[in-house]
C-alpha positions as CSV (number, residue, x, y, z in Angstrom):
1,M,127.0,109.2,110.9
2,T,127.6,107.2,114.0
3,G,127.6,110.2,115.6
4,N,123.5,111.0,114.6
5,L,122.6,107.2,115.3
6,V,123.7,108.0,119.0
7,L,121.5,111.1,119.2
8,L,118.5,109.5,117.6
9,L,119.4,106.6,120.0
10,L,119.6,108.7,123.0
11,A,116.1,110.6,122.1
12,A,114.7,107.2,121.1
13,I,115.5,105.1,124.2
14,P,113.2,107.1,126.8
15,L,110.2,107.6,124.8
16,V,110.2,104.3,123.1
17,A,110.9,102.2,126.5
18,S,109.1,104.1,128.8
19,P,105.6,102.7,130.1
20,G,103.0,102.8,127.6
21,P,100.2,100.7,126.2
22,A,102.4,98.3,124.4
23,T,105.1,98.1,127.1
24,M,102.8,97.7,130.0
25,G,100.4,94.8,127.8
26,V,103.1,93.1,126.5
27,A,104.6,93.1,130.6
28,A,101.3,92.4,131.9
29,V,100.7,89.1,129.7
30,G,104.1,87.9,130.4
31,A,103.5,88.3,134.4
32,A,100.0,86.8,133.8
33,Y,101.0,84.1,131.7
34,G,104.7,83.7,131.3
35,A,107.5,84.6,128.6
36,R,106.8,81.7,126.2
37,A,103.1,81.5,126.5
38,G,103.4,85.8,125.8
39,L,105.6,85.1,122.8
40,P,103.3,85.2,120.1
41,Y,101.2,88.3,122.2
42,F,105.1,90.1,122.0
43,A,105.7,89.1,118.0
44,G,102.1,91.1,117.5
45,I,103.2,94.3,119.4
46,V,106.6,94.2,117.7
47,A,105.2,93.5,114.3
48,G,102.3,96.5,115.1
49,T,104.8,99.2,116.4
50,W,107.3,98.1,113.2
51,S,103.3,99.0,111.8
52,V,103.3,102.3,112.9
53,L,107.0,103.3,112.3
54,L,106.6,102.4,108.5
55,L,103.2,104.6,108.9
56,I,105.0,107.4,109.7
57,A,107.8,107.0,107.5
58,S,106.0,106.4,104.7
59,G,103.8,110.1,105.6
60,I,100.7,107.9,105.8
61,T,99.9,108.8,109.5
62,G,99.7,112.2,107.7
63,I,96.6,111.1,105.9
64,V,94.8,109.4,108.4
65,L,95.1,112.2,111.3
66,A,93.3,114.6,108.9
67,V,90.2,112.7,108.5
68,P,88.5,113.1,112.4
69,A,85.7,110.4,111.9
70,L,88.7,108.1,111.1
71,V,90.7,108.8,114.0
72,S,87.7,108.9,116.3
73,L,86.9,105.4,114.9
74,I,90.2,104.3,115.3
75,T,90.6,105.7,118.8
76,V,86.8,104.1,120.2
77,A,88.9,100.9,118.6
78,A,91.4,101.2,120.2
79,A,90.2,101.9,123.8
80,A,87.8,98.9,123.5
81,Y,90.5,96.5,122.8
82,I,92.7,97.4,125.3
83,L,89.9,97.9,127.9
84,Y,89.3,94.1,126.9
85,L,92.8,93.0,127.5
86,A,92.6,94.8,130.5
87,Y,90.4,92.6,131.4
88,R,91.7,89.5,130.2
89,I,94.4,90.3,132.5
90,A,93.1,91.1,135.6
91,T,91.4,88.2,135.1
92,A,93.6,85.4,134.3
93,P,93.6,82.4,136.1
94,V,96.9,82.5,138.7
95,G,98.4,79.2,140.5
96,G,100.5,76.9,138.6
97,A,98.0,74.6,136.6
98,A,95.4,77.1,135.8
99,M,98.3,79.7,134.6
100,L,99.6,77.0,132.6
101,A,95.8,75.9,130.9
102,A,95.0,79.2,130.0
103,R,95.5,81.0,126.7
104,A,97.3,84.1,126.7
105,P,96.2,87.2,124.3
106,A,97.4,86.0,121.0
107,F,99.4,88.0,117.9
108,P,96.4,89.6,116.4
109,G,95.9,91.1,119.9
110,G,99.5,92.3,120.5
111,Y,98.8,94.0,116.8
112,L,95.9,95.4,117.2
113,L,97.0,97.3,120.1
114,A,100.5,98.3,118.9
115,I,98.9,99.5,115.7
116,A,96.0,101.2,117.8
117,N,98.7,102.9,120.2
118,P,98.1,106.6,120.7
119,K,101.9,107.0,122.3
120,A,103.9,105.0,119.3
121,Y,103.1,107.9,116.8
122,A,103.8,110.3,119.3
123,A,107.2,109.1,120.6
124,L,108.1,107.4,117.0
125,G,106.6,110.5,115.1
126,A,108.7,112.8,117.4
127,V,111.5,110.9,117.3
128,Y,111.7,110.1,113.5
129,A,111.0,113.8,112.2
130,G,113.3,115.5,114.9
131,N,116.4,113.7,113.9
132,T,118.5,113.1,110.9
133,V,120.9,110.5,110.8
134,A,122.3,110.8,107.3
135,E,122.4,113.9,105.7
136,S,123.5,112.9,102.1
137,S,120.4,111.2,100.9
138,L,116.8,111.3,102.0
139,L,116.7,107.0,101.5
140,A,119.9,106.3,103.1
141,D,118.5,108.4,106.4
142,S,115.2,107.1,105.9
143,A,116.7,103.2,105.8
144,A,119.2,104.1,108.8
145,K,116.5,104.8,111.4
146,I,114.0,102.3,110.1
147,V,116.3,99.9,111.0
148,T,118.1,101.6,114.2
149,L,114.3,102.2,115.8
150,S,113.1,98.6,114.7
151,I,116.1,96.9,116.6
152,L,114.9,99.1,119.7
153,I,111.5,98.6,119.2
154,L,112.5,94.7,118.9
155,A,114.6,95.1,121.8
156,V,112.5,97.4,124.3
157,N,109.2,95.3,124.0
158,A,111.5,91.5,125.1
159,A,113.1,93.4,128.1
160,W,109.3,94.5,129.0
161,L,108.1,90.8,128.2
162,L,111.2,89.1,130.2
163,F,110.1,92.0,133.1
164,G,106.8,90.8,133.3
165,A,107.6,87.0,132.9
166,A,109.9,87.4,135.8
167,F,107.0,88.2,138.2
168,A,105.0,84.9,136.7
169,R,107.0,82.6,139.1
170,Y,105.9,84.6,142.7
171,L,102.4,85.2,141.6
172,R,101.3,81.4,141.7
173,H,99.9,82.1,145.5
174,P,96.3,83.4,144.3
175,T,96.2,86.4,146.4
176,I,99.5,87.7,145.2
177,G,99.1,86.4,141.6
178,R,95.5,88.0,141.0
179,L,96.6,91.3,142.6
180,A,99.6,91.9,140.4
181,N,97.0,91.2,137.3
182,V,94.7,93.4,138.9
183,V,97.6,96.2,139.0
184,F,99.1,95.4,135.5
185,A,95.6,95.6,134.2
186,A,95.0,99.2,135.5
187,L,98.3,100.0,134.7
188,L,97.8,99.2,131.1
189,V,94.4,101.2,131.3
190,L,96.0,104.4,133.2
191,S,98.6,104.0,130.9
192,V,96.3,104.6,127.7
193,A,94.9,107.2,129.5
194,V,97.9,109.5,130.1
195,A,99.0,108.9,125.9
196,V,95.5,109.7,125.1
197,L,95.5,113.1,127.1
């Protein structure tokens, strides 16, 4: 079983940790608002991504994907929110006092982005369906994959939040801070475009 867990992680790390809407969103929030202010948004991203994992494990995603109108509605809602978040990040205040006074995106925004993230469904779905950890029991297999991928989701998003926040102290200069916010916002929109295409 240990060898199968290693194979699961080797398959999952590049897919889950690579830049995508959730990871770019949490890094951008960390850069624009700092790690502490970004914690509620980070918690939303993690909870939403865990929800996606549970939807995949339960087979509910197959039912949703069978209803094209529902897929279209979710896609439009997700795109609208991601554009709104990109705008919030691009226009986030820069400079010491302005950054501290600004309100970072909260838990519901992170959850919404994660639950509507096409990359999460593709990456987690591929890893979940493509790997067997415990061959003797479907329940043990599912539990092992869910626990392992849940820990990975938490660790990856924490790393991206801290990565973004590491830049926050350097971004207090108005021009550099604004440029960084715009770049992070553009990367967020680009990551969505790549995930959808």
